[in-house]
N, C-alpha and C positions, 0 to 999 in steps of 0.2 A: 406743716402748713395745712390749714383748713382748705379743703376743696370747695368751690362754689358750684352748685348745680343750677344751671341756668334754665329758668322757666320762660314761657312765651311772652308774658307781659313786658319784662324788662328788655327783651330782645326787640320787640316791636317799638317800644318807647324810645329806645336808643336811636333808631333811625327816623321815627316819625316826630318831627318838630311840633306838630299840632297836638300830640298826645299830652294829656294833663300831667303825666308823670315823666315827661321827657327830661326835664332839668334834673330831677332826682335820679333817674336812671343813669344819665350821663355822669353824674357825680360818683355814683356807685361803681360804674364801669371803670372809672379812673383808679379806684382802690382795689378792684378785684384781682385775685391771684390768677395768673395765666399759666396754662389754659383753663378756661371754665369748661366744665363737663355738661353735656346735655344729651338728649336722645332725639331720634328721628321724628317722633311724634311732636315734640316741641318745634322742631325745624319746619315741619309741614304746616302746623298751625300758624307759625310766624310768617312764613312765606305767603300763605293765603291772606292773612290779615293785612300784611303790608301792601299786597296788590289790590285787594278788594276794598279795603277801607281807607287806606292812605294813598292809593294811587302810585305806590312806589314798586319798583321791580323787586320781586322776591329773591332774585339772584344776588342781591347785596349781601345776603347772609354768607354766600360762598366765599367772599373775600375774607371773612373772618376765619374760615378754615385755612385758606391759603397762608394767612399770617399766623396761624396756630394760636389764635386768640380763643377759639372754641374748638372742642373735639367732641365726637359722639361715639364713645366706646361701648355704649349699651346696645346689646342685641336682644330685641324683644323675643326672638325665637328661643333664646336660652332661658328666658324668664317669664314665658307666657303663663304658666301656672300660677306663680305668686302674684303676677300683675292682675290676672283674672280674679283671684281671691280678694285682692284689695278692692277692685271695682265692685265686686259683689258685697263686700263688707260695707262699703260706703255708697251703696246704691241709693240710699235715702238722701245723700248729699249730691247725687248726680255727678260722681267723680268722673272726670274725663281721662282718656287713655294717657295723655301726656302727664297728668298729675300722678296717676298710678305708677307710671314709669319712673318719675322723679322720687316718689316714696320708696320704690324698690331700689333705686340707685342709692338712696340715703342709707339703706341697709347694707349695701355693698361697700360704701365709702363712709365708714363710721365717723371719721373726722371731716365733717362737711356741714354746709348750710345751704339751704335752698334760697336762691336769689329770685324773688317773686314779687308780684304786685298783689297776690291773692292771700293776704295775711289771714283773713277769716277762715279760708279753707284749710290752709296749712296749720292753723291752730287746732283744727279738729282732727286731722289725719295723724296717725301714729305709725312709727316704724317699730318692727318687732312687737306688734300688738299694743304696746303700752308706752313706748318712749316718745317724748315730744321731739319734733324735728326742728333743729335749729334753723333759723332763717334770717335773711336780710330782706326787709320789707319796709315800705313807708308806714308811718304811724297812722 
């Protein structure tokens, strides 16, 4: 089974009905294998965006943990070096910490795809230096 690595955009769009990608995100969530994997950087970004831009409580995300829909097995402490190297490599792209963590996670879970709204960014990023990262993203 292909694991889905959950990025910030689809997580926010799932809850925020005013988000332009809400409908698409909800459809994809219905097809996603459970649990989806993510990292704490994604969760932090999503909680902030839900609260600041959508006026929704960021704790809605926690219900997904309780139901085992998402899990966050990635520990930045264990991967700080590789994540820092990714951010340095893609400095010209202004790579965010959450994206670097997801790229690193894609190296750890070879049979995966990144569930994202950031198609353009993830088309540029490479895992293992040269490999394209499979993704689920809107056209």
